[in-house]
N, C-alpha and C positions, 0 to 999 in steps of 0.2 A: 502575216501567215499564222494560222491557228494550229497549234500542236495539241494532240490528244493528251489529256492529263496522264501523268505517270501511273497513278493509281485509279484509273477509271473504274466506275461502278457499272458493270454490264447491264444490270437490270434497269438502272436509271437511264442509261444510254438507249436501251431498247424502247423504253416508254417514250422517250423524246423522239425517237425515230418513228414510232407509230403516230405521234402527233403530226410530224411532217407528212406522213403518208395520208392522214385524214385531211390535212389542209390541201395537199396537191391533188388527191384523187377524188375526194368528196364522199366516197363510200368504200368500205373494206369488209372482208370476211375473215374469219379465223384462218382459213387456208391461205389467204393473201399474206397475212402477217407472218404466219409460220414459214411460208416459202421465201418471202423477202428477207427475213432476218435469220433464217436457218435455225429455227428453234422448234421445239415440239409443239403440237397443236394445243396441248394442255397448258403450256406456258403462255402461248399466244392468247388463249382464252382468259387466263388470269390477268394478263396485262390489259386486255380490253375491258374486262369486268371492273378493274380498278379505275380506268378512265371514265367508265360510265358512272361509277360511284361518285367521282369528283366532278361530274358534269362536263368533262372534256369530250365525251362521246355519248351517243344515244343509240339504242338498238331498235330496229323496226320489226314488223311482223314477219319478215323473211329472214330474221337473224342476221341482217346486215348492219354494220356499224357506220354511223354518220357523225359529222362534227356536232358536238353538243353545245349547249347555250353558253358555256364559258368561252369557247373559241369565237362565238359570234357576238359576244357582249361588248358594249362600249366600256372604256376605262372607268374605273370607280372614281367617284368624287365624294368628299374632298381628296387631296393628294395623299400619297403613301405615308408621309410623316405624320399627317393629321390622323390618319386611320390607326397608325401604331399608337399614337398618343391616346386616342379614344379607347382602344383596347386596354392600354395600361391603366387608364383612370377608372375604367368600369369593372376590371377583372375582380377586385376584392368583393364588390357587391354581388357579382355573379357567383363567385365561390360560396359566399355566405348563403345566397338563395338556394343553390344546389344542396348545401348541407341541411337546410331547413325542410325543403320539399322532397328531397331524395330523388329528383328527376333531372334530366339533362336541361341545362340552361344555355341559351344562345344570345349572341349579340348580332344584330343585323343592321344594315344601312340600305336606304333606297337609292336606286339609280334609275331615273325615269319610271318605267312601269315594272321594274324588277326589284327584288331585294336580294342582297348578298349576305351570306353568313360569314362574318368576320372572325368570330370566336365561339367556342363551345366549352362548357364545363360538363363533362360527361358523368352521368349517374353511375354509381357502383352497384346498383341492383342487377341481378342476373337478367331479368327482362327489362330492357331499357332502350330508349332511342339513342342511336349512336351519334358520334361526333359529326356535326353538320358543316364544319369549316369548308369554305369554297363552294358550297351549294348555292345555286341561283334558282329562285322561284318567282312566279308572277306575284307582284305586290298585292293585287286585289284578292288573292287566295290565301296567302300566308298571314298568320296572326300578326306578326311584327309589321308586315307590309300594310295590312289594313289599319293598324294603329298609326303608322306614319302617314298614310293617305288621309286619315281622319284629321290629322294635325294641319293639313293644307287648307287654304281657302277653297270653298266649293267650286269657284270658277276655274281654279288651277286644276282641280281634279277633272272637271269637264273637258278642259283642253287636253289633258293627258290621255283621256279615253274618248276622244272625239270620234274615233273610228268604230267604237262599240255600237251595236244596234241600240235604238232608243230604249227598248224595254230593258235590256241588260244595264244600260246606264242608269235607268230609274231604280232598278234593284240595288245597284252599287251605291247610289246616292242615299237610299233608305238605310242600307247596312252601315254606311259610314256615319250617318246621323246617330244610329244606335251606339256605335263605338264612342262617339264624342260624349254621348249622354252618360254612359256607364264608366268610361275611362279605361276600358280594355277591349281587346278583340279576341274572337274565337276562331279556330280553324278545326273543324271536326271532320277529319279525313278528307279535307278538300284538296290536299296536295299529295297525300300518300295514304294508301289503305292501311289501317291499323294504327295510325298516328294522329293524335289530337294535340292542340296547342293553345296556350293563352299568351297574348302579347300586349305590351304597353310601350308607348313612346318615351324616349329620353330627351329632355330639353336642356339646353345650355343656360347660362345666366341671363340671356336676353330673351328667353322663351322660345327659341327656335328648336324644332325637333331635329336632332342630329343622329339619331339611331333609335333602336328599340330592343328591349329584352323580350325573349319568349321562353316559356317553359314547354318542353316537348314531352308528351306522356303517351305511353302505349294505350290505345283505346280500350284494351281489355281491363285497364286499371282506372279508367276515367269515366265519370258519370256526372249528370247535372247537379247532384248534391255536393260535388266537390268544387264546382266553379268558384263559389264565393271565397273559399279558403285559399285557393290558388291565386285568385285576383288580389286578395289582401296581402299575401306574401309578395306578390309582384309589385304592388304599390310601395311596400316597404323597401324593396330592393331598388326601385326607381328613385325613391327619395334619397336613399343612401348614395346611389351613383351620381345623382344630380348635384350633390354637395361638392363633388370633385370636378364638375363640369363648368363651374364658373370661369369665364374667360375663354372657354373653348370656342373656336371659330364657327361661324354659321356654315 
């Protein structure tokens, strides 16, 4: 028998109840949530907005809320303990990179055709890209995802994207060849308007790509003349992080 915690947090409980509602009903409105939980519409809207921000929900054109990619996604691999270890080993290099470039730095891993943001070191500038932890994006659009796809054998990438139209597959193949050639990937507003990013893969001691770093930059502050400097700082951070990844599992 489960007993309610003595010091239950009402806001957390409400957020978890909304997740149950999303799972069971498939679609919700602000009115649905407010009526079910007995809370103000403004409170219901804030709860749903936070779930959208963390990818537990998405909003359609009719302002209806649907289950987001996090609820539909498959479990992350490697296991939880390995992911915690990856975060711990790479965090110092992330913090150092953030201090050098003054922009938000992220750690991502690839799961199939998606990338998941495991960690972020957030920039302290007034205009900056926020914490991305928990975000899930298509791997072929995100800079870190492209870097990780480029680290795979081409036939593996073809298998992953076998359902893509032939023309789109050809474009992706060309883009990944460019990433392999230059050693980093770009995402210029491909996943979010106003946000650009530069990403590079992280390898363990056996040469297996186990994650990627990305630098997220407001597009208003990003231009072609800055790519080389960001890429150089990213290479330095990757080299620093890879020194700690010797012995990390594939």
